[in-house]
C-alpha positions, 0 to 999 in steps of 0.5 A: 114425691107426694104432698100431704094434701094428696098432690102427686109431685113425683115424676114417677116410679119404676115397675113392670111398665118401665125399663126393667133391664136398665134398672133391675139388670144392674141392681146390686144383690141386696135386700130393699126396704119397701114400704107398703103401697097403702101405708099411711107412712108411704113417703110424702110431704107432711103439712108442716114441711109444705108450709116451710116450702111455702114460707121459703117461696114467699121470702126468697128473692130471686133474680128477675128472669127466673119465674115464680111458682105458686105461693100456695104450692100444693093447693089445687086452686093453682092447677098443675104446675108446668115443667118450668115451675118443677124445675125451679122447685127442685133447683131452688125452693126444695134444696134450700127449704127441705134438704136442711129440714130433713138432715136436721131431723135425721141428726136429732134421731127420729124414730125408725119408721119416720127416719125411713121416710125422711131418708127416702124423701131426702135421697130422691129430692137430692138426686132429682136436684142433681139431675135437673142441675146436670140437664140444665147446664150450658155446657156438658162434657162427654166424660161427665155423662156416666155420672148422669147415667148413675144419677138417673139409675139411682133415682129410679132405684129410690123410686122403686124402693119408696113408691113400688106401687107407682107406675113409671112415666114415660118421661122418666124412661126417656131420661135414660136416653139423654147420654146418647142424645147429649153425645150427638146434639149437645146439651138438652138445654138448647135441644130438647123439646121442652126448651123450645116449648118454653120459647113458644110459651113466651112468643105467645104471651108477647102483646100483639095488640091483635096485629100479629102479622106485624110482629116480624116487622116490629122486631126488625125495626127494634133490632135496627134501632138498637143496633144503630144506638150501639153503633153510635155509643162506640163512636169516638166522635159520639162520646166526645159530643155527649160528654161536651154536651153534658158539660155545657148542661152542668155549666149552664145549671151551675150559672143559673144557681 
C-alpha cells in the first residue's frame, strides 16, 4: 500500500523477481484488471484517509504493553517504521479506521474507477491483516496451515493486480515457506528472527548506568527478591500475621480518632 505523501507502505508485489511458480502456476484462467504503473489512480491512500488513520491513532487507547506508532503517520520526519509498528498498524489501526471507511464508500456507490481503487486497497489490507494475525498467534494448528497458504497466495495475487510495477520483496517470498517452518518448529511468534530481534531491542533499551557487566547479577538479585516475596505471600503464617498487623493498625487509628 502507498500513501498519498509518496511513502510506500506495501510489503511488495509480485513480478519476475518473485516466485512465479507459486503464484502464477495456480492462478485461475481469468482476466485480471491491472492499473497502469504510472496511473495517478494507482491504489494509494488519499490525504483524507491518512488523516482518518492519524485521528484513530490519536484517540484510540491500547493496552500499555503495546507499542505506540507515530501520530504523524505518513510524514518523513518520523523515519522508517519498524516491523513491530507495521504489525500494530495492520492488526489494530488499519482494521478499525480504513476498513469501515472503504466498506461505506463501496456501499454508497462510488464511481467505477474509484471503486476499483477502494476494492484493491480493501482486499490487500484485510488479507494482510489476516496473515499478520495468523502468524502472531501463540498456538497454530497444523490443520489450519492450508488457510495460511491460501491467504498468502490471495495477497500476492492482489498485489500483482493492483501494483504490477512493484518488485517483489524477499520477505514476502519467505512468507510462502512459513507453513513448512511452522510444521517443524512451531509458531513464528516464538521462533522467527523478528521476534528475537524485538527482544534484543528491548534489552538494549534497558538502563545500564554504564555498568553492563552488572546486569546479570542485578537480574538474578531481583529475581530472588521477587521469588522470596511470593513464597512469603503463600505462607499461611505470613497471611495471618499480615492480617493481624493490619487489624492492629486499624484499631489504633480508630482509638486515636
